[in-house]
N, C-alpha and C positions, 0 to 999 in steps of 0.2 A: 300707515293710517289714511283713510280715504272716505270720499263719498260715494255710495252706490245709489244709482237711479233706478228705481222699481216700480212696479205695478203693485198697488196696495191689495191686500188680500191674498197675495201669492206666498207661499212657504219663504221663511227666512232662511238665509244662509247662516252658517255657524258663527262666523264672527263678523256679522252685519252691523250689530250695535244696535242704537236706538234709532227707531223708525219715525220719521216725521211726515205727517201728511198734509201735502202742499194741495189741498182741495177746499172747495168752497163749504161744501156740505158733508157732514159725516155720515158713515155707512148706514143706510135705511135698515131698520130692522134689528139693529146691534146696539145693546145697552153699551152706555159709555165705559163701563167696567170690563167691558170684553173686547174693546177695540184692539188693545195690544195683543192679548191672549188669542184672538183670531186673525192675527198677521195683518191688521189694518195699519194703524199706527199707535205708536206711544204718545206722541205729542202732536196736537192739531195745530197747523200754521197755515192759516186760511188767507194770511196776508200776501203770500207767495203764489196764491192761485189767481187766475183770471177773475175779474170782477163778476157780481152775479149777472150784470148786464151782459158783459161779454160772454159769459157761459152760457146763458140762455139763446143769445144770437147764434152761437155756433152750433148749438144743439137743434135748432129750428128749422134746418135743412141740411141737406148732404154737403159734407164740406169738400167742395170742388178746389181745384188749384187756385182760382181766383179768391175764393172765400177763405181758403188757408193763408193766402199771402195778406189779406186784410186782417185776420185773426192774429197772425204773426206781428204785423205792425202794431196793433192796437195793445196786446199783451207785452211785447217788449217797451211801449211807452209806457205802461202801467208799473213796469218794474224798474223804471227810471226815476220813479218818485223817491223822495228822501227815505220814508219808512221801508219800502222795499230794498233800496241800496243798504240800509244799515243791517238788514236781517241777511242780505246776501253777503254782506262783509263779514259778519258773524260767522256764517257757515264756512266760508272760505278760511277764516282763521282757524275754526274747530277741524277743518280737513287735514291739518298739518299734526293735530294733536290725538284725534280719535277716530275710530270708524263708526259711521251713522248712515242712515239712508234717508232719502226723500223720493216722495213719490205720489202717484195720483190712480185712479181706478181704469183710465183708459185701456183698451186692449193693444191699440195700435201706437205705440210710442212715437212714431215718425209724424204724426198728426195730432201731438198732443202737447199742452205746455210743459211737461216735463222735459221734452227734448229741446226746448227753447230754455228752460232753466238749466239744464245741464251746460249748454252752450255759455249761458251767462255766466255760471259758476267757474268754468274753465277760463274764460276771458279774464275773470277777476284773478285767477291764480289758485284755484282750489285744485286739489289732488283728487281726481275721478276714477273710480274703478269700476270695471265690469259688473253688472249686477247678480251675474251669475257665477263666473270664474273668479272675481276678484282681481284680476289682472289689471294693474295701472293704466288707463287709458288717456289722462290728461294729468299734468302736474304743473305745480308752480312755476313759472318762468320757462316752460317748454311748450312751444306751439303745436297743437294737434290739429289734424283735419277734422271739420265739423262732421260729427254723427248724423245719421238721419233720425 
């Protein structure tokens, strides 16, 4: 049982399970009834996405190394809030019981909040699997090197 971290809108793997959209906005031009069928997400969880203010700031200019550092610091601060911590704890607990995935739309996962969320989940003890192969990358109680 594990969490996969995926790009929303990409084809699902056979045993991926429920897909959670950790995005601030639903997909444009897609009816709510079609979100799951079109491989976006089954459940929308905007509380684990960057705030609208931070999202807009990140998209306003190219994400240089300095801007990425600022974005990272600001997103991690948002995820330290009690409501985000409760959701992260819930996902960590579920990761030992069932397969599911979390994701967002960004093409480059290395400069996206989903890479930061993956690290937070791993640090809290979640079992993390590779989005494509399903191989376990991080597991409760086992320290793994940070993924880009």
